[in-house]
C-alpha positions as CSV (number, residue, x, y, z in Angstrom):
1,M,-0.2,16.5,-0.2
2,Q,1.1,13.1,-1.6
3,E,3.8,11.7,0.7
4,P,6.2,8.4,-0.4
5,R,4.2,5.5,-0.1
6,Y,7.1,3.2,0.6
7,S,10.2,3.0,2.7
8,A,13.1,4.7,1.7
9,A,14.9,1.7,0.7
10,D,12.0,0.5,-1.4
11,E,11.4,4.0,-2.7
12,M,14.9,4.2,-3.9
13,E,14.8,1.1,-5.7
14,L,11.7,2.1,-7.4
15,M,13.3,5.2,-8.6
16,A,16.3,3.2,-9.7
17,R,14.0,1.1,-11.7
18,L,11.9,3.9,-13.5
19,W,15.1,5.8,-14.2
20,S,17.2,3.0,-15.5
21,P,18.0,2.9,-19.4
22,A,15.7,-0.1,-19.8
23,I,12.7,2.0,-18.9
24,K,13.8,5.4,-19.1
25,D,14.6,5.0,-22.9
26,N,12.1,2.4,-23.5
27,P,8.6,3.9,-23.5
28,L,6.7,0.5,-24.0
29,A,8.5,-1.1,-21.1
30,F,7.5,1.9,-18.7
31,V,3.9,1.4,-20.1
32,M,4.1,-2.4,-19.2
33,F,5.9,-1.6,-15.8
34,A,3.9,1.5,-14.6
35,F,0.2,0.2,-14.9
36,P,-1.4,-3.0,-13.5
37,W,-1.9,-4.8,-16.6
38,G,-4.2,-8.1,-15.8
39,E,-4.2,-7.5,-12.1
40,Q,-7.7,-8.6,-10.5
41,G,-9.5,-5.9,-9.1
42,T,-8.2,-3.2,-11.2
43,P,-9.8,-1.6,-14.3
44,L,-6.9,-3.3,-16.4
45,E,-7.8,-7.0,-15.0
46,H,-9.1,-7.9,-18.5
47,F,-6.2,-6.2,-20.4
48,T,-2.7,-7.4,-20.9
49,G,-1.1,-4.1,-22.5
50,P,-1.4,-1.5,-25.1
51,R,-3.0,-2.4,-28.6
52,K,-0.7,-3.0,-31.4
53,W,-1.0,0.6,-33.0
54,Q,-0.2,2.0,-29.7
55,R,2.8,-0.4,-29.3
56,Q,4.2,0.9,-32.7
57,V,4.0,4.3,-31.6
58,L,5.8,3.8,-28.5
59,N,8.4,1.6,-30.1
60,D,8.8,4.4,-32.7
61,L,9.7,6.9,-29.9
62,G,12.1,4.0,-28.3
63,E,13.7,3.6,-31.8
64,H,14.3,7.3,-32.2
65,I,16.1,7.6,-28.6
66,K,18.2,4.9,-29.6
67,Q,19.1,6.5,-32.8
68,N,19.9,9.7,-30.9
69,N,22.4,7.9,-28.5
70,G,26.0,9.1,-29.1
71,K,25.1,11.9,-31.4
72,I,26.5,15.6,-31.0
73,D,23.5,17.4,-32.4
74,F,20.3,15.7,-31.4
75,D,17.1,15.2,-33.5
76,V,13.9,16.2,-32.4
77,L,11.2,13.6,-32.8
78,R,8.2,14.8,-34.8
79,L,5.4,12.2,-34.6
80,A,1.9,12.5,-36.5
81,I,-0.9,10.1,-36.3
82,A,-3.9,10.3,-38.1
83,S,-6.6,7.7,-37.0
84,G,-10.2,6.9,-36.7
85,R,-12.1,7.5,-33.6
86,G,-12.4,5.3,-30.6
87,I,-9.0,3.5,-30.9
88,G,-7.3,4.8,-27.7
89,K,-5.5,7.9,-28.4
90,S,-6.1,9.7,-25.2
91,A,-4.7,6.8,-23.6
92,L,-1.7,6.8,-25.4
93,V,-1.2,10.6,-24.8
94,S,-1.6,9.8,-21.0
95,W,1.3,7.3,-21.3
96,L,3.6,9.5,-23.2
97,V,3.3,12.4,-20.8
98,L,3.3,10.4,-17.7
99,W,6.7,8.6,-19.0
100,M,8.2,11.8,-19.7
101,M,7.4,13.4,-16.7
102,T,8.7,10.3,-14.8
103,T,12.0,9.3,-16.5
104,R,13.3,13.1,-17.6
105,I,13.5,14.8,-14.1
106,G,13.1,18.7,-14.6
107,S,11.3,18.3,-18.0
108,T,8.3,20.5,-19.1
109,V,5.2,18.9,-20.8
110,I,2.8,20.9,-22.9
111,V,-0.6,19.4,-23.7
112,S,-3.0,21.1,-25.8
113,A,-6.2,20.7,-27.9
114,N,-8.1,22.2,-30.3
115,S,-10.8,23.3,-27.7
116,E,-11.2,24.0,-23.9
117,S,-13.8,21.2,-23.9
118,Q,-11.4,18.7,-25.4
119,L,-8.4,19.7,-23.3
120,R,-10.3,19.5,-19.8
121,S,-13.2,16.9,-20.4
122,V,-11.5,14.1,-22.5
123,T,-7.5,14.9,-22.5
124,W,-6.9,15.5,-19.1
125,A,-9.5,13.6,-17.6
126,E,-7.8,10.4,-19.3
127,I,-4.4,11.7,-17.8
128,T,-5.6,12.1,-14.5
129,K,-7.4,8.4,-14.8
130,W,-4.0,6.9,-15.8
131,S,-2.3,8.8,-13.3
132,S,-4.1,7.4,-10.6
133,M,-3.2,3.6,-11.8
134,S,0.6,4.4,-12.3
135,V,3.1,2.7,-9.7
136,N,4.3,6.3,-8.9
137,T,1.0,8.1,-8.7
138,Y,2.1,9.3,-5.1
139,W,4.8,11.4,-7.1
140,W,2.5,14.3,-8.3
141,E,0.2,16.7,-7.6
142,I,-2.9,17.1,-9.9
143,S,-4.8,20.3,-10.5
144,A,-7.5,21.1,-13.4
145,T,-4.9,21.5,-16.0
146,R,-1.5,20.9,-14.1
147,V,0.6,18.0,-12.8
148,M,3.5,19.1,-10.6
149,P,6.0,16.9,-8.7
150,A,5.0,16.4,-4.8
151,K,6.8,18.7,-2.9
152,W,8.8,15.7,-1.0
153,L,10.3,14.7,-4.3
154,T,11.3,18.0,-5.3
155,E,13.3,18.3,-2.2
156,L,14.7,14.6,-2.7
157,V,15.8,15.3,-6.2
158,E,17.2,18.8,-5.4
159,R,19.1,17.5,-2.2
160,D,20.3,14.2,-3.4
161,L,20.6,14.6,-6.8
162,K,21.5,18.0,-7.1
163,K,18.8,18.5,-10.0
164,G,16.6,21.7,-10.2
165,T,13.2,21.2,-10.8
166,R,11.8,24.6,-11.3
167,Y,10.6,23.8,-14.8
168,W,9.4,20.0,-13.9
169,N,5.6,20.1,-14.6
170,L,2.8,19.1,-17.1
171,E,0.7,21.6,-18.3
172,G,-2.5,21.8,-19.9
173,R,-2.3,25.0,-22.2
174,L,-5.0,26.7,-24.2
175,W,-4.3,28.5,-27.4
176,S,-5.6,31.6,-29.1
177,A,-5.1,32.3,-32.9
178,E,-5.6,35.9,-32.1
179,N,-2.7,35.8,-30.0
180,P,-0.4,32.9,-30.7
181,D,2.3,34.4,-28.8
182,A,0.8,33.7,-25.8
183,F,1.3,29.9,-26.4
184,A,5.0,30.6,-26.4
185,G,8.0,30.9,-24.2
186,V,8.7,27.3,-23.3
187,H,12.4,26.6,-23.0
188,N,14.4,23.6,-21.0
189,Y,17.4,21.9,-21.5
190,D,16.3,18.8,-19.4
191,G,13.7,18.1,-22.2
192,V,10.5,19.5,-23.7
193,M,7.6,17.3,-24.8
194,V,4.7,19.0,-26.6
195,V,1.5,16.9,-27.4
196,F,-1.2,18.2,-29.6
197,D,-4.6,16.4,-29.1
198,E,-7.0,16.4,-32.0
199,A,-4.3,18.4,-33.8
200,S,-6.3,18.8,-37.2
201,G,-8.2,21.9,-35.6
202,I,-5.1,23.5,-34.1
203,D,-4.3,26.9,-35.7
204,D,-1.2,27.0,-38.0
205,S,-0.1,30.0,-36.0
206,I,0.3,27.7,-33.1
207,W,2.5,25.0,-34.8
208,A,4.6,27.8,-35.9
209,V,5.2,29.3,-32.5
210,T,5.5,25.8,-31.0
211,S,8.6,25.1,-33.4
212,G,10.4,27.5,-31.2
213,F,10.3,25.2,-28.0
214,F,12.8,23.0,-29.5
215,T,15.8,25.3,-29.8
216,E,17.9,23.7,-27.0
217,N,20.3,21.0,-28.0
218,T,19.2,18.0,-26.0
219,P,18.0,14.7,-27.0
220,N,15.0,14.9,-24.9
221,R,12.8,17.0,-27.3
222,F,9.2,15.5,-28.5
223,W,6.4,16.6,-30.5
224,C,3.7,14.3,-30.9
225,C,0.4,15.1,-32.4
226,F,-2.7,12.8,-32.8
227,S,-6.3,13.6,-34.5
228,N,-9.0,12.3,-36.5
229,P,-8.1,14.0,-39.8
230,R,-11.1,16.3,-40.0
231,R,-9.8,18.9,-42.9
232,N,-7.3,18.3,-45.9
233,T,-5.9,21.7,-45.0
234,G,-3.7,23.3,-42.3
235,Y,-0.5,22.2,-40.6
236,F,-1.7,18.7,-39.4
237,Y,-2.7,17.8,-43.1
238,E,0.7,19.1,-44.5
239,A,2.5,17.3,-41.6
240,I,1.2,13.7,-43.0
241,E,0.5,14.3,-46.6
242,G,1.6,17.9,-47.8
243,S,4.7,19.6,-48.4
244,K,5.9,19.0,-44.6
245,R,5.7,15.3,-44.4
246,D,9.2,14.8,-44.8
247,F,9.9,16.5,-41.5
248,W,7.4,14.3,-39.5
249,Q,7.2,10.5,-38.8
250,S,3.5,9.7,-39.3
251,R,1.2,7.0,-39.3
252,Q,-2.6,6.3,-40.5
253,V,-4.5,4.0,-38.0
254,D,-7.8,2.3,-39.7
255,A,-10.2,1.9,-36.7
256,R,-11.5,-1.5,-38.2
257,D,-8.0,-2.6,-38.1
258,V,-7.5,-2.1,-34.3
259,E,-8.0,-5.0,-32.0
260,G,-10.7,-4.5,-29.1
261,T,-13.0,-1.9,-31.2
262,D,-16.5,-2.3,-32.1
263,K,-16.3,-3.1,-36.0
264,N,-20.3,-2.9,-36.0
265,V,-20.1,0.5,-35.6
266,Y,-17.5,1.4,-38.2
267,N,-19.3,-0.6,-40.6
268,Q,-22.7,1.2,-39.8
269,I,-21.0,4.5,-40.4
270,I,-19.8,3.2,-43.9
271,E,-23.1,1.8,-44.8
272,E,-25.2,4.7,-43.6
273,Y,-22.9,7.5,-45.3
274,G,-20.9,5.6,-47.9
275,P,-17.5,4.5,-48.3
276,D,-16.0,7.4,-49.6
277,S,-17.9,10.0,-47.2
278,Y,-16.6,12.5,-45.0
279,Q,-17.8,10.4,-42.0
280,A,-16.2,7.3,-43.3
281,H,-12.7,8.8,-44.0
282,V,-12.5,10.9,-40.8
283,E,-14.3,8.4,-38.3
284,V,-13.1,5.1,-39.7
285,Y,-10.3,5.4,-42.2
286,G,-8.1,7.9,-40.2
287,S,-7.9,9.4,-43.9
288,F,-8.2,12.9,-44.9
289,P,-11.5,13.9,-46.6
290,S,-11.5,13.8,-50.2
291,E,-11.0,16.7,-52.3
292,G,-14.5,16.4,-54.1
293,D,-15.8,16.1,-57.5
294,D,-12.5,17.2,-58.9
295,Q,-10.5,14.6,-57.1
296,F,-9.1,12.4,-60.3
297,I,-8.4,9.0,-58.2
298,P,-10.9,8.4,-55.5
299,S,-9.6,7.3,-52.1
300,S,-11.9,4.3,-51.8
301,L,-10.6,2.9,-55.1
302,V,-6.8,3.2,-53.5
303,D,-7.9,1.8,-50.5
304,E,-9.5,-1.2,-52.1
305,A,-6.1,-1.6,-54.1
306,M,-4.2,-1.6,-50.9
307,R,-6.4,-4.3,-49.1
308,R,-6.3,-6.7,-52.2
309,E,-4.1,-9.7,-52.1
310,K,-1.1,-9.8,-54.8
311,Y,-2.0,-11.9,-57.8
312,K,1.6,-13.0,-58.7
313,D,1.2,-13.8,-62.3
314,D,4.4,-14.9,-63.4
315,S,3.2,-14.9,-67.3
316,A,2.5,-10.9,-66.9
317,P,5.5,-8.7,-68.4
318,I,7.7,-6.6,-65.8
319,V,7.8,-3.1,-66.3
320,I,9.7,-0.4,-64.7
321,G,8.8,3.5,-64.6
322,V,11.3,6.1,-63.3
323,D,10.3,9.6,-62.5
324,P,13.5,11.3,-61.5
325,A,14.5,14.3,-59.5
326,R,17.5,16.1,-58.3
327,F,17.9,17.5,-55.0
328,G,14.9,19.7,-53.6
329,S,12.1,18.0,-51.6
330,D,11.1,15.8,-54.9
331,S,12.3,12.3,-54.9
332,T,13.6,10.0,-57.7
333,V,11.4,7.0,-57.6
334,I,11.6,3.6,-59.4
335,A,8.2,1.5,-59.7
336,V,8.3,-1.8,-60.8
337,R,5.3,-3.3,-61.7
338,Q,3.9,-7.1,-63.1
339,G,0.7,-7.1,-64.2
340,R,-1.8,-6.3,-61.5
341,D,0.9,-6.0,-58.5
342,I,3.3,-3.3,-57.6
343,V,6.4,-5.5,-56.8
344,E,8.6,-2.9,-55.3
345,I,8.8,1.1,-55.2
346,R,12.3,2.2,-54.7
347,K,12.9,6.1,-53.5
348,F,16.0,8.4,-53.6
349,K,16.7,11.9,-52.5
350,G,19.1,14.3,-53.3
351,D,21.2,12.1,-56.4
352,D,22.8,13.6,-59.2
353,T,22.3,12.3,-62.8
354,M,24.9,9.5,-62.7
355,T,23.5,8.5,-59.4
356,V,20.1,8.2,-60.6
357,V,21.4,6.1,-63.8
358,G,23.0,3.8,-61.4
359,H,19.8,3.2,-59.5
360,V,18.0,2.5,-62.7
361,I,20.7,-0.2,-64.1
362,E,20.5,-2.0,-60.7
363,A,16.8,-2.2,-61.2
364,I,17.3,-3.4,-64.7
365,E,19.7,-6.2,-63.8
366,Q,17.6,-7.4,-61.2
367,Y,14.2,-7.4,-62.7
368,E,15.0,-7.7,-66.3
369,P,11.6,-5.7,-67.5
370,A,9.9,-5.7,-70.8
371,V,9.9,-1.8,-70.7
372,V,11.7,0.8,-68.9
373,A,9.7,3.9,-69.4
374,I,11.4,7.3,-67.9
375,D,10.0,11.0,-67.5
376,E,12.5,12.5,-69.7
377,G,11.4,16.1,-68.4
378,G,14.3,17.9,-66.4
379,L,16.6,15.3,-64.9
380,G,15.3,12.7,-66.6
381,A,16.7,13.9,-69.9
382,G,20.2,13.3,-68.8
383,V,19.1,9.9,-67.2
384,V,17.7,8.6,-70.6
385,D,20.6,9.9,-72.5
386,R,23.2,8.3,-70.3
387,L,21.5,5.1,-70.3
388,K,21.1,5.2,-74.1
389,E,24.9,6.0,-74.3
390,Q,25.5,2.6,-72.3
391,R,23.3,0.9,-74.9
392,Y,20.3,0.2,-72.7
393,K,16.9,0.4,-74.5
394,I,14.8,2.6,-72.6
395,R,11.9,4.7,-73.6
396,G,11.6,8.3,-72.8
397,V,8.3,10.0,-72.0
398,N,7.5,13.6,-72.5
399,F,4.3,14.2,-70.1
400,A,3.2,17.4,-72.2
401,N,3.0,15.3,-75.2
402,R,-0.3,14.7,-77.2
403,S,-2.3,12.0,-75.7
404,K,-3.5,9.1,-78.1
405,N,-7.0,9.7,-76.9
406,P,-7.1,13.5,-77.3
407,M,-11.0,13.6,-76.9
408,M,-10.6,12.3,-73.5
409,Y,-7.3,13.3,-72.2
410,G,-5.4,16.4,-72.9
411,N,-1.7,15.0,-72.5
412,M,0.3,12.0,-72.1
413,R,0.5,12.5,-68.3
414,A,-3.5,12.5,-68.1
415,Q,-3.8,9.5,-70.4
416,I,-1.2,7.3,-68.6
417,W,-2.8,8.1,-65.1
418,G,-6.3,7.6,-66.5
419,Q,-5.0,3.9,-67.5
420,M,-3.6,3.5,-64.0
421,K,-6.8,4.4,-62.4
422,E,-8.6,1.8,-64.4
423,W,-6.0,-0.6,-63.5
424,L,-6.3,0.2,-59.6
425,R,-9.9,-1.5,-60.0
426,T,-8.3,-4.9,-59.7
427,A,-4.7,-4.0,-58.9
428,S,-2.7,-4.6,-55.7
429,I,-0.5,-1.9,-54.2
430,P,1.6,-1.6,-51.1
431,K,0.0,-0.3,-48.4
432,E,1.6,3.0,-48.0
433,K,0.8,6.4,-46.7
434,T,2.6,8.5,-48.8
435,L,1.5,6.2,-52.1
436,K,-2.0,6.8,-51.4
437,T,-1.4,10.6,-51.0
438,D,0.3,10.8,-54.0
439,L,-2.5,8.9,-56.0
440,I,-5.3,10.8,-54.7
441,S,-3.7,14.3,-54.5
442,P,-3.8,15.6,-58.1
443,L,-6.9,17.3,-59.2
444,M,-8.9,17.1,-62.7
445,K,-8.4,20.2,-64.8
446,P,-10.6,20.0,-67.6
447,D,-10.5,22.2,-70.6
448,S,-12.9,24.2,-72.7
449,K,-13.5,21.0,-75.0
450,G,-14.1,19.0,-71.9
451,A,-10.3,16.9,-72.4
452,I,-9.0,16.1,-69.0
453,F,-5.6,17.3,-68.0
454,L,-3.9,16.5,-64.4
455,E,-3.0,19.4,-61.9
456,S,0.6,20.2,-62.5
457,K,3.4,19.6,-59.7
458,K,3.7,23.3,-59.5
459,D,0.0,23.8,-58.5
460,M,0.1,21.1,-56.2
461,K,2.9,22.6,-54.4
462,A,1.1,26.0,-54.2
463,R,-1.6,24.1,-52.3
464,G,1.1,23.1,-49.6
465,L,1.1,19.2,-51.5
466,A,4.1,17.1,-52.2
467,S,5.2,16.2,-55.5
468,P,3.2,12.6,-56.5
469,D,6.4,11.1,-57.5
470,S,5.5,7.6,-56.3
471,A,2.1,7.7,-58.4
472,D,4.1,9.4,-61.5
473,A,6.5,6.4,-61.5
474,I,3.4,3.9,-61.7
475,A,1.6,5.7,-64.2
476,L,5.0,5.5,-66.7
477,T,4.6,1.8,-66.6
478,F,1.6,2.3,-68.7
479,A,3.0,4.5,-71.3
480,F,4.0,1.6,-73.6
481,P,2.0,-1.5,-74.4
482,V,3.6,-5.1,-73.8
483,A,2.9,-8.7,-74.1
484,H,2.5,-11.4,-71.8
485,R,5.4,-13.8,-71.6
486,E,5.7,-17.4,-70.8
487,S,8.0,-17.2,-67.9
488,K,10.4,-15.2,-66.2
489,G,13.1,-17.9,-66.9
490,T,12.1,-18.0,-70.5
491,M,12.3,-14.1,-70.9
492,R,15.9,-14.2,-69.1
493,K,17.3,-16.7,-71.8
494,Q,15.8,-14.9,-74.8
495,T,16.7,-11.4,-73.4
496,Y,20.0,-11.8,-71.5
497,Q,22.1,-14.4,-73.8
498,S,25.8,-13.7,-73.3
499,Q,27.5,-11.6,-75.9
500,G,25.3,-12.4,-78.7
501,A,22.7,-10.9,-81.1
502,A,20.1,-12.1,-79.1
503,L,20.7,-9.4,-76.6
504,N,18.0,-7.5,-78.0
505,S,15.9,-6.3,-75.4
506,W,18.3,-4.1,-73.7
507,M,21.3,-3.5,-75.5
508,G,21.3,-1.8,-79.0
509,S,22.9,-3.3,-82.1
């Protein structure tokens, strides 16, 4: 049995430090304090701290705690990370659970994985390793799949702090799709953390049961999920790229971007299997595998555009595309494109027609575009009408209209997506996870004559996918041809002369 390592005074000083807001509410500070970074003779002798992506996740958690401070109804942190392999996921899992156990007295921590082998041989081995290096390692009694506070610690906490310790533990728990209710039964007002390691393989029924762990109104509720994105179905996929993505904070980590990893290994995977192969997506990019031959825009095309530097061609016209949405899960998106660059993407949710109109006007006044194209279906019809009433020259687009190349494209939406696809070969777009999802999610639907249609938003939602609002907004910028201009200053002078007939780009006659 572990015993206190220090004198009573020193032990109380350590407890005061670990339970202070500076560490309790700052997971990164805990990690930096708890482990012997850079200390000679330790396994961390040649390391100065967490990697950049690990720091970002720890800071996300700290920011969530900060935002919950002072609330009456607290938010649950739902964090999902998709990544390539070998980047330090298991280390981060270990830090999170040890931080929770150390700083949230009486809390319950559950760790699960997609197999018993993963849980015992990988996840739990890593937790044990980091626990042995922590400044308070003697606080814990560790078994094969359980961490409990030492007897002396529980006695101290119950006697001096008047705090119950009955549910204070860290448990590695296996799951069964045949009996998901056996995974249930976790409720703790002092705090609950659930960690899914290799979450892509965990059955959807277990995710549903786990949601019930967080019913107590307490700020200390954390659900953290990590995985290589091995399949483009299931709850983990939906949490990051599908219909549930608005309920989760998520990150995608490309293993090539992580410091301290062997880039030759990843390059070899890409060379051996191909840049758009299952192996490259899952093991390297940390992105979900492609849908297959019916995927309209391949992931590799989007990845290349996200890596490409902006061209910043001032002679290129500015074009705005607007995909309006009203309430529901969809977002109104305003995309600003200048030549081969996406300048800005603005997103709004839950706005009525007049509010959307105001957002569009703000974008017009800021960018003075050559064309504004708006999807006039649904809410968009009202937006178009109101802007025309205010004498703005905007162009409505009906996605269902006949394409200008009916032999190739079945309707206008497919046509402008096809133009966007070609543009992506040389374009520069923001490195934004939801944008990538929007671009690669729709499938091709050829008709009997071979004309290409794009999968409808309704059909996408039936597959558990979110509406590709950002991609539709960008596609709208290709609905009408525009000419280059000499300079932004010249365009402004020509277009926005005060109160004159030259006010011909936006205001009607």
